[in-house]
BAFI-3210 file (N, C-alpha, C; in Angstrom, 3 decimals, decimal comma, padded with zeros to 6 digits):
// residues 91
n [1|2|3|4|5|6|7|8|9|10|11|12|13|14|15|16|17|18|19|20|21|22|23|24|25|26|27|28|29|30|31|32|33|34|35|36|37|38|39|40|41|42|43|44|45|46|47|48|49|50|51|52|53|54|55|56|57|58|59|60|61|62|63|64|65|66|67|68|69|70|71|72|73|74|75|76|77|78|79|80|81|82|83|84|85|86|87|88|89|90|91]
n.u [018,198|016,292|016,982|015,109|012,615|009,144|007,393|004,900|004,901|005,835|003,953|003,351|005,677|006,208|007,208|010,082|013,511|013,955|015,909|017,752|016,376|016,476|015,597|016,235|017,451|015,438|013,094|011,149|010,007|009,117|007,308|005,717|004,617|003,211|001,538|-000,158|-001,001|-001,272|-002,358|-003,917|-002,260|000,078|000,433|000,443|002,799|004,463|004,025|005,557|008,071|008,787|009,180|006,699|007,616|009,099|007,262|005,369|006,826|007,035|004,290|003,817|005,673|005,035|005,766|005,643|002,950|002,287|000,817|-002,328|-005,196|-007,353|-005,977|-003,790|-005,042|-006,461|-004,407|-003,196|-005,163|-005,357|-002,919|-003,064|-002,135|-001,306|-000,800|002,353|002,635|004,313|003,539|003,058|001,570|001,951|000,514]
n.v [032,940|031,165|027,689|026,288|023,997|024,268|022,007|021,455|021,364|018,784|016,730|016,731|016,044|013,583|011,101|011,588|012,301|014,270|015,663|015,942|017,342|020,441|023,620|025,267|023,604|021,633|022,887|022,673|020,248|020,750|022,734|021,634|019,520|020,924|022,536|020,682|019,052|020,432|022,379|025,524|026,786|025,662|026,534|029,361|029,493|028,507|030,570|032,681|031,870|031,200|033,007|034,195|033,431|031,173|029,382|029,307|028,281|025,554|024,952|025,345|023,586|020,647|017,922|014,794|013,111|013,576|015,320|016,184|016,359|018,281|020,043|020,873|022,259|024,056|025,638|026,591|028,305|030,221|031,424|032,238|030,550|028,122|024,830|023,402|025,169|027,995|030,455|033,403|035,207|036,717|038,097]
n.w [-184,043|-181,560|-180,666|-179,166|-178,823|-177,808|-175,169|-175,813|-178,567|-178,975|-179,411|-182,057|-183,580|-182,925|-183,777|-184,210|-182,807|-180,502|-179,604|-181,679|-183,557|-185,408|-185,648|-187,790|-189,783|-189,930|-190,737|-192,532|-192,310|-189,467|-189,925|-191,698|-190,190|-187,969|-189,035|-190,217|-188,421|-185,875|-182,987|-182,116|-180,406|-181,040|-183,730|-183,540|-182,185|-184,164|-186,159|-185,008|-185,078|-187,530|-190,728|-193,053|-195,792|-195,379|-194,475|-196,480|-198,492|-197,680|-198,095|-200,617|-201,706|-200,964|-198,935|-200,298|-200,251|-197,502|-196,372|-195,110|-196,935|-196,502|-194,767|-196,093|-198,212|-196,686|-195,668|-197,784|-198,920|-197,035|-197,145|-199,564|-201,795|-204,100|-203,722|-204,827|-206,808|-208,204|-208,098|-206,126|-203,733|-201,160|-198,530]
ca.u [016,756|016,344|016,650|014,297|011,094|008,585|007,116|003,714|005,064|006,413|003,066|003,166|006,779|006,366|008,170|011,439|014,360|013,705|017,460|018,343|015,628|016,820|014,539|016,693|017,832|014,460|011,950|009,962|009,405|008,430|006,119|004,593|003,815|002,541|000,298|-001,106|-001,674|-001,143|-003,416|-003,841|-001,195|001,218|000,568|001,054|004,311|005,232|004,183|006,337|009,139|009,246|008,506|005,698|008,210|009,420|005,806|004,736|007,809|006,659|002,787|003,841|006,435|004,649|006,484|004,768|001,918|002,276|-000,129|-003,693|-005,744|-007,949|-005,034|-002,924|-006,048|-006,717|-003,289|-002,937|-006,109|-005,038|-001,584|-003,129|-001,265|-001,712|000,447|003,045|002,737|005,490|002,909|003,098|000,928|001,928|000,284]
ca.v [032,136|030,086|026,549|025,552|023,600|023,802|020,569|021,452|021,097|017,552|015,704|017,004|015,498|012,291|010,056|012,219|012,273|015,742|016,017|016,046|018,420|021,664|024,745|025,879|022,492|020,820|023,888|022,300|019,063|021,196|023,514|020,586|018,780|021,834|022,843|019,596|018,501|021,463|023,250|026,943|027,252|025,242|027,387|030,640|029,405|028,492|031,945|033,506|031,471|031,254|034,007|033,711|032,833|029,737|028,614|029,213|027,177|024,409|024,662|025,319|022,319|019,837|016,750|013,973|012,048|013,608|016,310|016,073|017,381|019,283|020,902|021,705|023,094|025,196|026,786|027,223|029,152|031,196|031,958|032,564|030,009|026,819|023,924|022,917|026,320|028,972|031,777|033,931|036,517|036,567|039,637]
ca.w [-183,749|-180,277|-181,069|-178,152|-179,300|-176,655|-175,194|-176,486|-179,954|-179,230|-179,856|-183,517|-184,092|-182,041|-184,308|-184,342|-181,865|-180,308|-179,219|-183,125|-184,438|-185,434|-186,188|-189,147|-190,860|-190,111|-190,581|-193,407|-191,393|-188,374|-190,407|-192,133|-189,177|-186,899|-189,882|-190,668|-187,110|-184,744|-182,096|-182,251|-179,508|-181,900|-184,905|-183,021|-181,898|-185,554|-186,761|-184,221|-185,260|-189,180|-191,589|-194,164|-196,899|-195,132|-194,344|-197,895|-199,202|-197,095|-198,549|-202,166|-202,061|-199,987|-198,654|-201,102|-199,358|-196,068|-196,058|-195,002|-198,105|-196,113|-194,000|-197,412|-198,943|-195,902|-195,414|-199,237|-199,192|-195,929|-197,769|-200,947|-202,426|-204,807|-203,290|-206,014|-207,563|-207,894|-207,821|-204,848|-203,424|-199,731|-197,891]
c.u [017,176|016,121|015,722|012,942|010,483|007,892|005,965|003,572|005,436|005,326|003,088|004,412|007,188|007,335|009,780|012,266|014,582|015,186|018,134|017,478|016,354|016,023|015,053|016,756|016,510|013,269|011,069|009,390|008,627|007,270|005,244|003,830|002,835|001,292|-000,721|-001,674|-001,820|-002,387|-003,015|-002,480|000,116|001,440|001,005|002,258|004,910|005,394|005,008|007,821|009,825|008,427|007,444|006,411|008,521|008,028|005,125|005,552|007,368|005,087|003,206|004,881|006,344|005,643|005,290|004,115|001,890|001,500|-001,661|-004,465|-006,409|-006,976|-004,351|-003,825|-006,170|-005,658|-003,032|-004,050|-005,781|-003,818|-001,946|-002,443|-001,859|-000,559|000,878|003,109|004,004|004,885|002,771|002,459|000,925|001,613|001,344]
c.v [031,240|028,810|025,456|025,251|023,506|022,651|020,444|021,222|019,557|016,613|015,651|016,372|014,398|011,212|010,385|012,325|013,904|016,477|016,277|016,880|019,782|022,744|025,113|024,744|021,744|021,702|023,323|021,207|019,759|022,070|022,601|019,863|019,707|022,093|021,845|018,850|019,374|022,038|024,807|027,412|026,718|026,094|028,731|030,683|029,545|029,821|032,932|033,253|031,512|032,227|033,394|032,978|031,448|028,986|028,520|028,295|025,727|023,967|024,429|023,975|021,448|018,506|015,587|013,083|012,126|014,619|015,801|016,818|018,524|020,479|021,592|022,546|024,467|026,290|027,277|028,356|030,458|032,002|032,562|032,031|028,664|025,939|023,344|024,012|027,251|030,341|032,202|035,170|036,709|037,965|039,983]
c.w [-182,597|-181,063|-180,118|-178,833|-177,981|-176,527|-175,728|-177,998|-180,175|-179,848|-181,613|-184,363|-183,377|-182,401|-184,625|-182,958|-181,530|-180,073|-180,536|-183,725|-184,205|-186,095|-187,523|-190,226|-190,970|-190,222|-191,566|-192,923|-190,207|-188,931|-190,804|-191,055|-188,217|-187,891|-190,191|-189,500|-185,741|-184,114|-182,634|-181,526|-180,418|-182,885|-184,598|-182,819|-183,242|-186,222|-186,271|-184,519|-186,889|-189,864|-192,621|-195,558|-196,593|-194,874|-195,822|-198,735|-199,094|-197,704|-200,201|-202,660|-201,091|-200,044|-199,384|-200,227|-197,862|-195,416|-196,124|-196,147|-197,617|-195,261|-195,157|-198,005|-198,170|-195,732|-196,886|-199,314|-198,115|-196,457|-198,991|-202,094|-203,352|-204,524|-204,748|-206,912|-207,296|-207,819|-206,415|-204,608|-201,964|-199,015|-196,884]
res [x|x|x|x|x|x|x|x|x|x|x|x|x|x|x|x|x|x|x|x|x|x|x|x|x|x|x|x|x|x|x|x|x|x|x|x|x|x|x|x|x|x|x|x|x|x|x|x|x|x|x|x|x|x|x|x|x|x|x|x|x|x|x|x|x|x|x|x|x|x|x|x|x|x|x|x|x|x|x|x|x|x|x|x|x|x|x|x|x|x|x]
***
């Protein structure tokens, strides 16, 4: 996995030190912020970097109080998940 995060992702992680962010160690943070705030370009990048299981984990076990309700509902619907649930039906 290339640990390079494109510049167009930076606005969605504005409060973090980019030199310290690691794609593997910080994947839940990156996934959460991009799905919650990102553009189509950002989400396309996210889907090219992380697999559906990693993304589903971030949706199913959301950081408390950090998701916009509409975003969490939307991505839960797209992935056929219920946030906070262990039931999976990932296509």
